[in-house]
C-alpha positions in Angstrom: -52.2 -16.7 5.4 -49.4 -16.8 3.2 -48.7 -20.5 1.1 -46.4 -22.6 2.9 -43.9 -22.3 0.5 -43.6 -18.6 1.5 -43.0 -19.0 5.1 -40.6 -21.9 4.5 -38.5 -20.2 2.2 -38.9 -16.5 4.2 -36.9 -19.1 6.8 -33.6 -19.0 4.5 -30.6 -16.7 4.7 -29.9 -15.3 1.6 -26.9 -15.9 1.8 -27.0 -19.7 2.4 -25.3 -21.1 -0.2 -27.2 -24.6 -1.6 -25.1 -27.2 -2.2 -27.0 -30.0 -4.9 -28.3 -32.5 -3.4 -29.9 -35.9 -4.5 -33.4 -36.8 -4.2 -32.2 -40.4 -5.2 -34.7 -42.8 -3.1 -36.7 -39.8 -1.3 -39.8 -41.3 -2.6 -38.5 -44.7 -2.5 -37.3 -44.0 1.2 -40.9 -43.1 2.9 -42.5 -45.8 3.7 -46.3 -45.5 2.7 -48.1 -48.1 5.0 -50.8 -47.5 6.7 -49.2 -49.5 9.4 -46.2 -48.2 11.6 -43.2 -49.0 9.7 -40.1 -51.2 11.2 -36.7 -49.9 11.1 -33.2 -50.8 11.7 -30.7 -47.9 13.2 -28.2 -48.6 10.1 -30.8 -49.4 7.7 -32.3 -46.7 5.3 -35.8 -47.5 7.0 -38.7 -45.6 6.9 -39.2 -44.7 11.0 -41.8 -46.0 13.2 -43.4 -44.0 15.1 -44.0 -45.0 19.5 -46.7 -45.2 21.6 -47.6 -42.0 23.0 -49.8 -42.2 26.7 -49.0 -45.6 27.2 -51.6 -47.6 29.6 -50.3 -50.2 31.8 -53.2 -51.3 32.3 -54.7 -51.7 29.3 -52.9 -53.6 27.0 -55.8 -54.6 24.5 -54.0 -53.7 21.8 -53.1 -56.2 19.2 -51.1 -54.4 16.2 -48.1 -54.3 16.6 -47.2 -50.8 18.7 -46.3 -50.0 23.0 -49.0 -50.6 25.0 -51.0 -48.0 25.4 -53.7 -46.6 26.3 -53.3 -43.2 24.6 -51.2 -41.3 21.6 -48.7 -41.8 19.5 -46.5 -39.4 20.7 -42.7 -39.0 19.0 -42.4 -42.4 17.4 -38.9 -42.9 15.9 -38.1 -42.0 12.6 -35.4 -44.3 10.5 -32.0 -44.3 9.8 -30.9 -43.0 6.8 -27.0 -42.4 6.3 -26.4 -42.9 2.7 -26.4 -39.2 1.0 -28.1 -36.5 4.0 -26.2 -34.0 6.0 -25.8 -35.1 9.4 -27.6 -33.1 12.2 -24.4 -31.4 14.5 -26.4 -28.6 15.6 -26.0 -25.6 17.9 -28.5 -24.2 20.4 -30.2 -21.0 19.3 -31.7 -18.4 21.6 -34.8 -16.6 22.0 -36.9 -13.8 22.8 -38.1 -14.8 26.2 -37.0 -13.0 29.5 -35.5 -16.2 30.6 -32.2 -18.0 29.3 -30.8 -21.2 29.5 -26.8 -20.6 30.6 -26.4 -23.9 30.8 -24.4 -26.6 27.7 -26.4 -28.3 26.1 -26.8 -31.3 23.2 -27.5 -31.2 19.7 -30.8 -28.9 18.6 -33.0 -28.8 15.4 -31.8 -26.8 12.9 -29.3 -25.0 14.4 -27.5 -24.6 10.9 -29.8 -24.4 8.9 -29.9 -20.0 9.0 -33.2 -20.1 10.7 -34.0 -17.4 13.1 -35.8 -19.1 15.1 -36.4 -15.9 17.6 -38.9 -14.1 14.9 -41.3 -17.0 14.3 -43.8 -18.3 16.8 -45.1 -15.2 18.3 -46.2 -14.3 20.5 -44.3 -16.1 23.5 -45.5 -17.3 26.9 -44.1 -15.2 29.7 -46.3 -16.5 32.6 -49.7 -18.6 33.3 -48.6 -21.7 32.1 -50.6 -24.9 31.8 -50.1 -27.4 34.0 -52.0 -30.3 31.7 -52.9 -33.7 33.3 -54.5 -37.1 31.2 -56.7 -38.9 34.1 -57.6 -42.4 32.9 -59.6 -44.7 35.0 -57.4 -47.2 36.7 -58.9 -50.9 36.0 -58.1 -52.0 39.6 -59.9 -48.6 41.3 -56.3 -48.3 42.8 -55.9 -44.0 41.3 -59.3 -42.6 41.9 -60.5 -38.7 42.1 -60.4 -38.7 45.3 -56.5 -39.6 45.2 -56.8 -35.5 43.8 -56.1 -33.6 46.6 -56.6 -29.9 47.0 -52.6 -29.1 46.1 -53.0 -31.1 43.5 -56.0 -29.9 42.2 -54.3 -25.9 42.9 -51.6 -27.1 41.1 -52.8 -28.0 37.6 -54.9 -25.8 35.2 -55.9 -28.4 33.2 -57.6 -32.1 33.3 -58.3 -34.6 29.9 -60.3 -37.5 31.0 -59.3 -40.2 28.4 -60.6 -41.8 27.0 -64.1 -41.0 24.4 -64.6 -42.6 21.4 -66.9 -42.4 17.8 -69.9 -44.7 18.1 -70.9 -46.0 15.0 -72.9 -43.0 14.0 -69.8 -41.2 14.2 -71.1 -39.7 17.6 -68.7 -39.0 21.0 -69.7 -41.7 22.9 -67.9 -43.4 26.0 -66.2 -46.2 24.9 -66.9 -49.5 23.5 -67.0 -52.4 26.7 -67.0 -48.5 29.2 -70.7 -48.4 31.4 -72.4 -45.4 30.8 -73.1 -45.0 34.5 -69.9 -46.0 36.4 -67.8 -43.9 33.2 -70.3 -40.8 34.3 -69.9 -41.1 38.6 -66.0 -40.8 38.0 -66.0 -37.8 35.5 -69.2 -36.2 38.7 -66.0 -37.1 41.1 -63.3 -35.0 39.6 -65.5 -32.0 38.4 -65.6 -31.7 42.3 -61.9 -31.2 42.4 -63.2 -27.5 41.1 -64.3 -26.7 44.4 -60.7 -26.3 45.4 -59.7 -24.4 41.8 -62.2 -23.0 40.3 -60.0 -22.3 37.6 -59.4 -26.1 36.3 -60.8 -26.7 33.2 -61.8 -29.8 32.3 -61.8 -31.6 28.6 -63.1 -34.8 27.4 -60.2 -37.2 24.8 -61.6 -38.6 22.7 -59.2 -41.6 20.5 -56.4 -42.7 21.7 -54.3 -44.9 20.0 -56.0 -48.1 21.1 -59.5 -46.8 19.7 -57.7 -44.5 16.2 -54.9 -46.0 14.6 -54.6 -46.6 11.3 -54.7 -50.3 12.3 -57.4 -50.9 14.7 -60.6 -52.4 13.8 -62.5 -49.1 14.4 -60.1 -46.1 12.7 -62.9 -45.8 10.3 -65.5 -44.5 12.4 -62.5 -41.5 13.3 -61.7 -41.0 9.3 -66.0 -41.2 8.3 -66.4 -38.7 11.2 -64.9 -35.4 10.6 -66.5 -36.8 6.6 -68.3 -34.2 4.6 -71.5 -36.5 5.2 -71.2 -36.7 9.1 -69.0 -33.6 10.1 -71.4 -32.0 11.4 -73.5 -34.4 13.5 -69.8 -35.7 14.7 -69.7 -31.3 15.4 -72.9 -31.1 17.0 -72.7 -34.7 19.0 -69.3 -33.8 20.8 -70.7 -30.3 21.9 -73.8 -31.6 23.4 -71.9 -34.5 25.2 -69.3 -31.9 26.4 -72.1 -30.2 27.8 -73.9 -32.6 29.3 -71.1 -34.2 31.6 -70.2 -30.7 32.9 -66.9 -30.4 30.7 -64.8 -27.7 29.6 -63.3 -28.6 26.7 -63.2 -31.6 23.8 -59.7 -33.2 23.5 -59.3 -35.0 19.7 -56.8 -37.5 19.9 -57.3 -39.3 17.1 -53.8 -40.5 15.7 -53.5 -39.7 13.1 -55.0 -38.6 10.2 -53.8 -39.7 7.2 -52.7 -37.1 4.6 -56.1 -37.7 2.6 -57.5 -36.6 5.8 -56.2 -33.5 6.8 -58.3 -31.0 4.9 -61.7 -33.3 6.5 -59.8 -33.4 9.7 -59.4 -29.4 9.6 -62.9 -28.9 8.2 -64.8 -30.8 11.1 -62.1 -28.9 14.4 -63.7 -26.0 12.1 -66.9 -26.6 11.9 -66.1 -27.5 16.5 -64.5 -24.6 17.3 -67.5 -22.4 15.4 -69.6 -23.9 17.8 -67.8 -23.6 20.7 -68.1 -20.1 20.1 -71.0 -19.3 19.7 -71.9 -20.5 22.5 -70.0 -18.0 23.9 -68.6 -19.6 27.1 -64.3 -20.3 26.9 -64.6 -23.6 25.9 -61.7 -25.1 24.4 -60.7 -27.0 21.2 -57.6 -28.6 21.5 -55.3 -32.3 19.5 -52.9 -34.4 20.8 -50.1 -33.5 18.1 -47.2 -35.6 16.9 -43.9 -35.4 18.2 -42.5 -37.3 15.7 -41.4 -36.6 12.2 -43.2 -39.8 10.5 -46.4 -39.4 12.1 -46.3 -35.0 12.1 -45.8 -36.1 7.9 -49.4 -36.6 7.1 -50.6 -33.3 7.6 -47.4 -31.0 8.7 -47.5 -28.8 5.2 -50.9 -28.1 6.7 -50.6 -27.8 10.4 -50.9 -23.8 10.7 -54.4 -24.5 9.5 -54.7 -26.9 11.7 -53.3 -25.2 14.4 -55.5 -22.5 13.5 -58.5 -24.2 14.7 -57.5 -24.4 18.6 -57.0 -23.2 21.4 -53.5 -25.0 21.9 -51.6 -27.7 20.6 -50.9 -30.7 23.2 -47.3 -32.1 21.7 -47.2 -35.9 22.6 -42.8 -36.0 22.5 -42.3 -39.0 24.2 -42.5 -42.9 22.9 -39.3 -41.7 20.8 -37.7 -44.7 21.3 -38.6 -48.2 21.7 -38.7 -51.6 21.3 -42.3 -51.8 18.7 -38.8 -50.2 16.5 -36.9 -52.9 15.7 -34.2 -50.6 16.4 -31.2 -52.6 17.6 -29.8 -50.0 19.9 -31.2 -48.6 23.6 -31.9 -44.9 23.3 -34.3 -42.4 26.0 -37.7 -42.3 25.3 -37.7 -38.5 25.8 -34.6 -36.5 26.0 -34.8 -33.3 25.5 -31.7 -33.0 23.5 -29.9 -34.8 21.0 -26.1 -36.1 21.0 -23.7 -37.0 18.6 -23.6 -40.5 18.8 -27.2 -41.3 19.4 -28.7 -43.3 16.4 -30.1 -40.5 14.0 -33.3 -41.4 12.3 -34.6 -40.0 8.0 -36.3 -36.8 8.7 -39.8 -37.4 6.7 -41.0 -34.2 7.5 -39.2 -33.7 3.6 -42.0 -36.8 2.1 -44.5 -33.3 3.3 -45.1 -31.9 0.6 -44.0 -28.3 1.1 -43.8 -27.4 -2.7 -40.1 -26.6 -1.9 -37.2 -28.0 -3.9 -35.0 -30.8 -2.5 -31.9 -27.7 -1.6 -34.7 -25.3 -0.3 -36.4 -28.9 2.4 -33.1 -30.4 2.9 -31.2 -27.1 4.1 -34.3 -26.8 6.3 -34.4 -30.0 7.5 -31.6 -32.1 8.3 -31.7 -35.6 8.1 -30.6 -37.4 9.2 -31.4 -36.3 12.5 -31.2 -36.4 16.1 -35.1 -37.3 17.1 -35.7 -35.5 20.5 -38.4 -33.3 22.3 -36.7 -30.3 21.3 -36.6 -31.4 17.5 -40.4 -32.2 17.8 -40.8 -28.0 19.1 -38.3 -26.4 16.0 -40.6 -28.6 13.7 -44.0 -26.7 15.0 -42.1 -23.4 15.4 -40.6 -23.5 11.8 -44.0 -23.4 10.7 -44.3 -20.4 12.7 -47.2 -22.2 14.7 -47.4 -19.4 17.7 -45.2 -20.6 20.3 -47.6 -19.9 23.2 -50.3 -22.1 21.6 -46.9 -25.2 21.8 -47.8 -27.8 25.0 -44.5 -29.7 25.4 -45.7 -33.3 26.3 -44.2 -35.1 29.1 -44.1 -39.2 30.0 -45.0 -39.7 34.1 -43.7 -43.3 32.5 -40.8 -45.2 31.8 -39.8 -47.7 29.0 -37.9 -50.5 29.3 -35.4 -52.5 27.0 -33.9 -55.7 28.2 -31.0 -58.3 27.1 -28.6 -54.2 26.5 -25.2 -54.5 26.3 -22.6 -53.9 29.0 -21.1 -50.7 27.7 -21.6 -47.1 28.2 -24.0 -48.5 31.0 -26.3 -49.9 29.1 -27.6 -46.8 26.5 -26.8 -46.9 23.0 -26.3 -50.4 22.7 -27.6 -53.2 21.3 -31.1 -54.9 23.2 -34.1 -57.7 22.2 -37.1 -57.0 23.9 -40.9 -58.4 22.7 -42.5 -56.7 20.8 -45.9 -56.1 20.0 -49.8 -55.7 21.9 -50.7 -56.9 23.8 -47.4 -58.5 25.1 -46.6 -62.3 25.4 -43.6 -63.6 27.3 -41.6 -63.6 30.5 -44.0 -60.8 32.4 -41.3 -60.7 35.6 -38.5 -59.1 33.1 -38.2 -55.9 34.7 -36.6 -57.3 37.9 -37.9 -55.7 40.7 -41.1 -54.2 39.6 -44.6 -56.6 40.5 -46.8 -54.0 39.7 -45.8 -54.6 35.9 -45.3 -58.4 36.1 -49.2 -58.2 37.9 -50.3 -56.6 34.9 -48.1 -58.6 32.4 -46.4 -55.6 31.0 -42.5 -55.1 32.0 -41.5 -53.2 29.1 -43.5 -49.9 30.8 -43.6 -48.8 34.6 -45.1 -45.9 36.1 -42.7 -42.9 37.7 -44.0 -44.2 41.1 -42.7 -47.9 40.4 -39.3 -46.6 38.8 -38.8 -44.7 42.1 -39.3 -48.3 43.7 -36.7 -49.9 41.5 -34.2 -46.8 42.2 -34.6 -47.0 45.8 -34.7 -50.9 46.5 -32.7 -52.8 47.1 -32.7 -54.1 43.4 -29.4 -52.9 42.0 -30.4 -51.0 39.8 -27.8 -48.3 38.9 -28.8 -44.3 37.9 -28.0 -41.8 35.4 -28.2 -38.8 34.1 -26.8 -37.3 30.9 -25.6 -34.1 30.5 -26.4 -33.5 26.8 -29.6 -35.2 26.5 -30.9 -34.2 30.3 -32.4 -37.4 30.4 -31.8 -40.0 33.1 -31.8 -43.9 32.5 -31.5 -47.1 35.1 -29.2 -49.6 34.2 -29.2 -52.9 36.1 -25.5 -54.3 35.0 -26.7 -57.8 36.1 -29.9 -58.5 34.4 -29.1 -56.6 31.4 -32.0 -53.6 31.7 -32.4 -50.3 30.1 -35.2 -48.0 31.7 -35.4 -44.7 30.6 -38.1 -42.0 32.2 -38.4 -38.7 32.8 -37.7 -37.9 36.7 -37.4 -34.2 38.6 -34.4 -33.6 37.2 -35.0 -34.0 34.1 -38.3 -32.0 34.7 -36.7 -29.1 35.9 -34.7 -28.9 32.4 -38.2 -29.5 30.2 -39.5 -26.6 32.1 -36.5 -24.2 32.1 -36.5 -25.4 28.5 -41.1 -24.2 28.3 -40.2 -21.0 29.7 -36.7 -20.1 27.6 -38.7 -20.8 24.5 -41.7 -18.9 25.7 -44.2 -22.2 25.4 -47.6 -22.6 26.6 -47.3 -24.8 29.0 -46.7 -28.7 30.1 -49.0 -31.7 29.0 -48.0 -35.1 30.7 -49.9 -38.0 30.7 -51.1 -39.4 33.0 -51.8 -38.2 36.3 -52.3 -41.7 38.6 -48.5 -42.4 37.4 -46.4 -40.2 39.9 -45.5 -41.1 43.0 -47.0 -41.3 46.3 -46.4 -37.6 47.1 -47.2 -36.2 43.4 -43.4 -34.9 43.6 -43.5 -34.8 39.2 -46.7 -32.5 39.6 -44.7 -30.7 41.9 -41.9 -29.9 40.2 -44.4 -28.9 36.8 -46.0 -27.0 38.8 -42.9 -25.0 40.7 -41.2 -24.8 38.3 -43.2 -23.1 35.5 -46.6 -21.7 38.0 -45.1 -21.9 41.5 -41.6 -20.4 43.7 -39.1 -20.5 40.8 -42.0 -19.5 37.7 -39.6 -16.9 37.1 -35.4 -18.4 37.4 -34.1 -21.3 35.2 -33.2 -23.7 37.6 -31.1 -27.1 35.8 -28.1 -27.8 37.1 -25.4 -27.4 34.6 -23.6 -29.9 33.4 -20.2 -30.1 31.1 -20.0 -30.6 27.7 -22.7 -29.8 24.9 -23.5 -26.7 23.5 -24.2 -23.3 25.6 -27.1 -21.0 25.1 -25.5 -17.5 26.0 -24.7 -16.0 23.3 -27.2 -12.8 23.5 -25.5 -12.4 27.6 -21.6 -12.7 26.8 -20.3 -9.8 28.5 -22.8 -10.5 31.1 -20.7 -9.9 34.2 -23.1 -11.7 36.1 -22.5 -15.0 34.6 -19.0 -15.5 34.7 -17.5 -18.2 37.3 -16.3 -16.5 40.3 -13.2 -18.5 41.4 -13.4 -17.2 44.7 -11.7 -19.6 47.4 -14.8 -19.9 49.8 -17.4 -22.4 49.1 -21.1 -19.7 48.9 -24.1 -21.5 49.3 -25.7 -24.3 48.1 -29.5 -24.1 46.2 -31.5 -26.8 47.2 -34.0 -27.9 44.5 -38.1 -27.9 45.4 -39.3 -30.9 47.5 -42.3 -31.5 49.0 -42.0 -30.0 52.4 -44.9 -33.2 53.6 -44.2 -36.8 53.2 -46.9 -39.4 53.4 -44.8 -43.3 55.1 -45.8 -46.3 53.2 -45.3 -49.7 54.8 -43.8 -47.5 58.0 -40.7 -45.8 55.5 -41.1 -42.4 53.4 -38.4 -42.1 50.7 -36.8 -38.9 50.8 -34.6 -37.4 47.9 -33.1 -33.4 48.5 -31.0 -32.7 45.3 -29.1 -29.3 45.5 -26.9 -27.1 43.1 -24.8 -24.2 42.2 -25.2 -22.4 39.4 -21.2 -20.7 39.5 -18.1 -19.9 42.0 -16.3 -22.4 43.9 -17.6 -25.6 44.6 -15.3 -26.8 47.3 -14.2 -30.2 47.6 -17.0 -31.9 49.5 -20.5 -31.7 50.1 -22.2 -32.8 52.6 -25.9 -33.5 54.6 -27.1 -33.1 57.8 -31.0 -34.1 59.2 -31.6 -32.5 62.5 -27.7 -31.9 62.4 -26.7 -35.6 62.2 -24.4 -36.6 59.2 -26.1 -38.6 56.9 -24.2 -37.6 53.8 -21.2 -36.6 52.4 -19.5 -36.6 49.1 -16.3 -35.4 47.5 -16.2 -32.3 44.8 -14.9 -31.2 42.2 -12.7 -28.0 43.5 -12.8 -24.6 41.7 -14.5 -25.7 38.5 -16.3 -23.2 36.0 -18.9 -25.3 35.6 -21.4 -25.6 38.1 -22.8 -28.6 40.4 -24.7 -30.4 41.4 -25.5 -33.6 43.1 -28.7 -35.6 45.1 -29.6 -38.4 48.8 -31.9 -40.7 48.6 -32.6 -41.9 52.2 -35.3 -43.4 54.9 -37.2 -41.8 57.3 -39.2 -43.9 59.7 -40.2 -42.1 62.2 -43.7 -39.3 62.1 -42.0 -36.1 63.0 -40.0 -32.7 61.7 -36.7 -33.2 60.0 -34.3 -30.2 59.4 -32.5 -31.3 56.4 -29.0 -29.1 55.4 -26.7 -29.0 52.8 -23.2 -28.0 52.8 -20.8 -27.2 50.1 -17.6 -27.6 52.4 -13.6 -26.7 51.6 -12.3 -29.3 53.9 -13.8 -28.7 56.9 -15.8 -25.0 56.8 -19.2 -25.2 55.1 -22.0 -22.8 54.0 -25.6 -24.4 54.5 -28.8 -24.4 53.3 -31.4 -25.5 54.8 -35.2 -26.7 54.7 -37.8 -28.1 57.1 -40.2 -31.2 56.3 -42.7 -33.4 58.6 -43.3 -36.6 58.2 -46.8 -38.4 58.2 
């Protein structure tokens, strides 16, 4: 394996002009406290990484981190505007046969002369992983039986969360869990393989609450991988896997310190050896940091870590949240950056990469926009195989309260209680009764967010053209709510296909809506009807990833005056009524051509919605409409693009039960 220095030096263009850059304050700015440091968006303090896979049902943490059943994902990295270069990047192209054609926002290291096309071989081309974490709900509201045959066939892996290293440093059930009850849940999950024999089931050991630096049990993780206990740990994990019928092991230690990394690699290597010796195709994975602060702990040895793994799940969410102490709202899992969003100090400059300061700063710009794209590109820059990189996405949202009213709440000051468990007004997230019942208004599941969006609560929906991220804003209550939805998932699956990544992971299954809309979207876009196409809707602004095909006339606008046929985005064919109502969302897009001057939605030939469009724009347009159906029957939905009264229609049939 080439040295880190040789690998990274090879990324630099031979013609790059290395500018002199002061190292003053570089070490001083790095907060070496084991606790997550606090930051403000206009200071030089070190960044805080937020918690990944939050579990609204679990609020057992007492350190100042997001309420989380699972990992701290991205994490926010501190701002440093003192003497660094801003990250005003442009998007790069890839070797994938599918390429993003619409404008995007800021991408990572695009002006560093890194040739991303040559890095991270091989590319994944099909059979993408769709990995869902399953966490038993405390109230029993999401038993294994809630996962139906359709969902079992859409998933490729289920990670059961969470197990723990006990005081003998062995794989075991988590403290306080009833072993018999958990074993019964595991047995019920295993029945899903009757619907999908290729479904893989892994157990996840750790999670933020049990393994973060401030946890009372973090010592068990450090000691389990230490030389004296490593053999016991590895053997116990393999035996635990075999005893409960799992197909692999997922390590969610959040996160090994720099002094733990060699032990971590050695422990992973030993587990790998034991699994390979069994010759049953059993898997070893980890949940990896999505933010530069925690990633910097092991970044210089990232290739050695990933060498032991079948793939790495990036916790590319929780990039922003109230725990970090910044003073501006922002998306918590946005794909791309935006020029005017808060930027953060790049902690990868502290990662002992054996580079000169000039080499380091040319590779890792600072301050930078903390995004999903940044997390992925930082791994590709270390030549991690793309087919081993799995993008993490959230099935939940983060709420900011007392947010400023400008820009519809985005990039505005806010005042939200920090710390876990939550102490304060549980009703802050207006309209979310389940959040209040959990005493955690800062986190809402996708199902709950859709209820807020469709209900008569006063929330307004927005989708950013550059970052590809949606949010809700309540102008009267001053609430900003960041989340992923069907639209943003399409953009993320576009990215996965375009970049040749290994698939997608999400936290967690129980947070999807009643129709499993997010899981359906991930499956259809990656392994279903849309697997061989790029479906993200085009938006104005940002930078376009289209340099390879500038002469391809098929990608040029068609200025025909006749409206072209729209494409209805994927949607379920069957909807279940809840309390007598089924909520239906119809979304459409069109790549090129004349959009006409209005669009209409008909249900069983009856007009239910119409809206104006920008006529003959060279940019693709899209729109959506949400409505409720009361009667159990079949419906024919039609979307028409119209120029005056002349329309062209696309239709789809659905059934309400």
